[in-house]
C-alpha positions as CSV (number, residue, x, y, z in Angstrom):
1,M,33.5,-8.2,20.0
2,S,33.5,-4.4,19.1
3,E,30.9,-2.0,19.9
4,Q,29.9,-1.7,16.2
5,T,29.7,-5.4,15.7
6,E,27.4,-5.7,19.0
7,T,25.2,-2.9,17.7
8,F,24.9,-4.5,14.3
9,I,23.8,-7.7,15.9
10,A,21.3,-6.0,18.1
11,H,19.6,-4.3,15.0
12,L,19.5,-7.7,13.3
13,I,17.8,-9.2,16.3
14,E,15.4,-6.4,16.5
15,L,14.6,-6.8,12.9
16,R,14.0,-10.5,13.3
17,D,11.6,-9.8,16.3
18,R,9.5,-7.3,14.5
19,L,9.3,-9.5,11.3
20,L,8.0,-12.3,13.5
21,R,5.5,-9.9,15.0
22,A,4.2,-9.0,11.7
23,I,4.1,-12.4,10.5
24,V,2.2,-13.6,13.7
25,A,-0.4,-10.8,13.3
26,V,-1.0,-11.9,9.6
27,A,-1.0,-15.6,10.8
28,V,-3.6,-15.1,13.5
29,V,-6.0,-13.2,11.2
30,F,-5.6,-15.6,8.6
31,V,-6.6,-18.7,10.9
32,C,-9.7,-16.8,12.2
33,L,-10.8,-16.2,8.7
34,M,-10.3,-19.6,7.0
35,P,-13.8,-21.1,8.0
36,W,-15.1,-18.3,5.5
37,A,-12.6,-18.8,2.6
38,G,-15.2,-19.9,0.2
39,Q,-17.4,-16.9,1.0
40,I,-14.6,-14.6,0.8
41,Y,-13.6,-15.7,-2.7
42,D,-17.3,-15.5,-3.8
43,L,-17.3,-11.9,-2.5
44,L,-14.0,-11.2,-4.6
45,A,-15.5,-12.9,-7.7
46,L,-18.7,-10.7,-7.5
47,P,-17.6,-8.0,-10.0
48,M,-16.9,-10.5,-12.5
49,M,-19.9,-12.6,-11.9
50,R,-22.1,-9.8,-12.6
51,T,-20.9,-9.3,-16.2
52,L,-21.1,-13.1,-17.3
53,P,-24.1,-14.3,-19.0
54,E,-26.7,-15.8,-16.8
55,G,-26.1,-19.4,-16.0
56,T,-22.2,-19.0,-16.7
57,H,-19.7,-19.8,-13.9
58,M,-16.0,-19.6,-13.6
59,I,-13.8,-22.6,-14.0
60,A,-11.2,-24.5,-12.2
61,T,-8.8,-26.3,-14.3
62,G,-6.5,-27.7,-11.7
63,V,-7.3,-30.5,-9.3
64,V,-6.5,-28.7,-6.2
65,T,-7.2,-25.2,-7.5
66,P,-10.7,-24.9,-5.8
67,F,-8.8,-25.3,-2.5
68,F,-5.8,-23.2,-3.0
69,V,-7.3,-20.3,-4.7
70,P,-9.7,-19.4,-1.8
71,V,-6.8,-20.0,0.7
72,K,-4.8,-17.5,-1.4
73,V,-7.7,-14.8,-1.2
74,T,-8.0,-15.4,2.4
75,M,-4.3,-14.8,3.1
76,L,-4.5,-11.6,1.1
77,V,-7.4,-10.6,3.2
78,A,-5.6,-11.5,6.4
79,F,-2.7,-9.2,5.2
80,V,-4.8,-6.3,4.5
81,V,-6.6,-6.7,8.0
82,A,-3.2,-7.0,9.8
83,L,-1.6,-4.2,7.6
84,P,-1.5,-1.6,10.4
85,V,0.5,-3.9,12.8
86,V,3.0,-4.6,9.7
87,L,3.4,-1.0,8.9
88,Y,3.8,-0.2,12.6
89,Q,6.3,-2.8,13.0
90,A,8.3,-1.4,9.9
91,W,8.1,2.2,11.3
92,A,9.1,1.2,14.9
93,F,12.4,-0.4,13.5
94,I,13.4,2.8,11.5
95,A,12.2,5.4,14.0
96,P,15.0,5.2,16.4
97,G,17.3,6.6,13.5
98,L,15.2,9.5,13.0
99,Y,15.0,12.9,14.7
100,A,12.4,13.8,17.2
101,H,10.2,15.8,14.8
102,E,10.4,13.1,12.3
103,R,9.2,10.4,14.9
104,R,6.1,12.5,15.6
105,L,4.9,11.8,12.4
106,A,4.6,7.9,13.2
107,L,1.1,7.5,13.9
108,P,-0.1,9.9,11.2
109,L,1.9,8.1,8.4
110,V,1.0,4.7,9.6
111,L,-2.6,5.5,9.9
112,G,-2.5,7.4,6.5
113,S,-0.7,4.8,4.6
114,T,-3.0,2.2,5.7
115,L,-6.1,4.3,4.9
116,L,-4.8,5.1,1.5
117,F,-3.9,1.6,0.5
118,L,-7.2,0.4,1.4
119,M,-8.9,3.2,-0.4
120,G,-6.8,2.3,-3.5
121,M,-8.1,-1.4,-3.3
122,A,-11.6,-0.2,-2.4
123,F,-11.5,2.0,-5.7
124,C,-10.4,-0.8,-7.7
125,Y,-12.9,-3.4,-6.4
126,F,-16.1,-1.1,-6.6
127,F,-15.3,1.1,-9.8
128,V,-12.4,-0.2,-11.8
129,F,-13.4,-3.9,-11.8
130,G,-16.8,-3.2,-13.0
131,T,-16.0,-1.0,-15.8
132,V,-12.9,-3.1,-17.1
133,F,-15.1,-6.3,-16.9
134,T,-18.1,-4.6,-18.7
135,F,-15.9,-3.3,-21.4
136,I,-14.3,-6.8,-21.9
137,A,-17.7,-8.5,-22.0
138,E,-19.1,-6.1,-24.7
139,F,-16.1,-6.1,-26.8
140,A,-16.1,-9.9,-26.9
141,P,-17.4,-11.6,-29.8
142,K,-21.0,-12.9,-29.4
143,S,-20.0,-16.4,-30.5
144,I,-17.7,-16.7,-27.4
145,V,-19.2,-17.8,-24.0
146,P,-16.7,-16.6,-21.3
147,A,-15.5,-18.9,-18.5
148,P,-12.8,-17.2,-16.6
149,D,-10.4,-19.6,-14.6
150,I,-10.3,-18.7,-11.0
151,E,-6.5,-18.9,-10.7
152,Q,-6.1,-16.5,-13.6
153,Y,-8.6,-14.2,-12.3
154,L,-7.1,-14.2,-8.8
155,S,-3.7,-13.2,-10.3
156,F,-5.2,-10.5,-12.4
157,V,-7.1,-9.2,-9.2
158,M,-4.1,-9.3,-7.0
159,S,-1.9,-7.3,-9.5
160,M,-4.6,-4.6,-9.9
161,F,-5.1,-4.4,-6.2
162,I,-1.3,-3.9,-5.6
163,A,-1.1,-1.3,-8.2
164,F,-3.9,0.8,-7.1
165,G,-2.9,0.3,-3.6
166,I,0.5,1.4,-4.2
167,T,-0.8,4.3,-6.3
168,F,-2.8,5.7,-3.6
169,E,0.3,6.0,-1.5
170,V,1.7,8.7,-3.8
171,P,0.7,11.5,-1.2
172,I,2.7,9.7,1.6
173,A,5.7,9.4,-0.9
174,V,5.6,13.1,-1.6
175,I,5.4,14.1,2.0
176,L,8.3,11.9,3.1
177,L,10.5,13.2,0.3
178,V,9.7,16.9,1.3
179,K,10.0,16.0,4.9
180,A,13.5,14.3,4.3
181,G,14.7,17.4,2.3
182,V,15.2,15.2,-0.7
183,V,13.2,17.6,-2.9
184,D,11.2,20.9,-2.1
185,I,7.7,22.0,-3.2
186,A,8.9,24.1,-6.0
187,K,10.8,21.2,-7.6
188,L,7.7,19.1,-7.3
189,K,5.8,21.6,-9.0
190,E,8.4,21.9,-11.7
191,V,8.4,18.2,-12.6
192,R,4.7,17.7,-12.7
193,P,4.5,17.4,-16.4
194,Y,7.0,14.4,-16.0
195,V,5.0,13.0,-13.4
196,I,1.8,13.2,-15.6
197,V,3.7,11.3,-18.4
198,G,5.1,8.8,-16.0
199,A,1.6,8.2,-14.5
200,F,0.2,7.3,-18.0
201,V,3.1,5.2,-18.8
202,V,2.9,3.2,-15.5
203,A,-0.8,2.8,-16.0
204,A,-0.4,1.4,-19.4
205,V,2.0,-1.3,-18.0
206,V,0.1,-2.4,-15.0
207,T,-3.5,-2.4,-16.3
208,P,-5.2,-4.3,-19.2
209,P,-4.9,-2.9,-22.5
210,D,-7.9,-0.7,-22.6
211,V,-8.1,3.1,-22.5
212,V,-10.7,3.1,-19.6
213,S,-8.8,1.2,-16.9
214,Q,-5.5,3.2,-17.8
215,F,-7.2,6.5,-17.3
216,M,-8.8,5.2,-14.0
217,L,-5.4,4.6,-12.7
218,A,-3.3,7.5,-14.2
219,V,-5.9,10.3,-13.2
220,P,-6.0,9.4,-9.5
221,M,-2.2,9.1,-9.5
222,C,-2.0,12.7,-10.7
223,L,-4.7,14.0,-8.6
224,L,-3.0,12.2,-5.5
225,Y,0.4,13.7,-6.5
226,E,-1.4,17.2,-6.3
227,L,-2.9,16.3,-3.0
228,G,0.6,15.3,-1.8
229,I,2.1,18.7,-2.7
230,I,-0.8,20.4,-0.8
231,L,-0.2,18.2,2.4
232,A,3.6,18.8,2.2
233,R,3.1,22.4,2.7
234,F,1.9,21.8,6.3
235,V,4.7,19.3,7.3
236,S,7.6,21.2,5.5
237,Q,9.8,23.3,7.7
238,P,13.3,25.1,7.2
239,A,16.1,23.0,7.9
240,S,17.4,25.4,10.3
241,R,14.2,25.3,12.3
242,S,14.1,21.5,12.4
243,M,17.8,21.6,13.8
244,A,16.9,24.0,16.3
245,V,14.1,21.9,17.5
246,D,16.1,18.8,17.7
247,S,18.9,20.9,19.5
248,A,16.3,22.0,22.0
249,D,15.0,18.5,22.5
250,G,18.6,17.3,23.0
251,S,19.6,20.0,25.4
252,L,16.4,19.5,27.3
253,G,17.1,15.8,27.7
254,H,20.8,16.6,28.7
255,A,19.6,18.9,31.3
256,E,17.2,16.6,32.8
257,A,19.9,13.8,32.9
258,E,22.2,16.1,34.9
259,R,19.4,17.1,37.2
260,D,18.5,13.4,37.9
261,G,22.2,12.8,38.4
262,K,22.4,15.3,41.1
């Protein structure tokens, strides 16, 4: 077996191990939270319940829906709780292929990505849901008594959480692009008008068809893009300097290896 083949198999084995660790972390949290699955769903449904008329409840049209929907919600919460472990396993897999100065960003990126994703979900839960559901309730005809289906509500909530969570990762994406040398800060400023238009297009696609929720997604996306540009100034460095740092680290490691050999 050639050396390249052995290296490829070793990478596959490492990928399998890290995926298993991430899955185990999510599974452990899920099992621990299962006794409170009903209460977790009630907490998730609270923004909708506040906008329903007094005495109105959600409905479940399926036979096993009242069981499976809280289980799905608990699984989502378990993934969010275990997100730092999942992100760390992903970073640990790609870190060996990076330079030393790029590996030093591991902890800030993992923590920052987790925090921003959770902030996006929190912004959606505490601000967007209340605004959107209130708008829908006020717009609906008075002759209609709303009774949302819990499965459709979960689908809507999960899509909104993912949309806002990914949106709040914009600063991380900008920093990585600048750090990798794909774009520079001047180019990011140059394409700012296109980013603003793209933000509103994305918001129109992933949010309900009301102007309020679209603005509540597009405006934070634009602001986070500007934040990413500001933060990118602190992590960007000339390519020559990065190569010099990595060369110095490599020379130091080579010298230490020779000294140990002697």
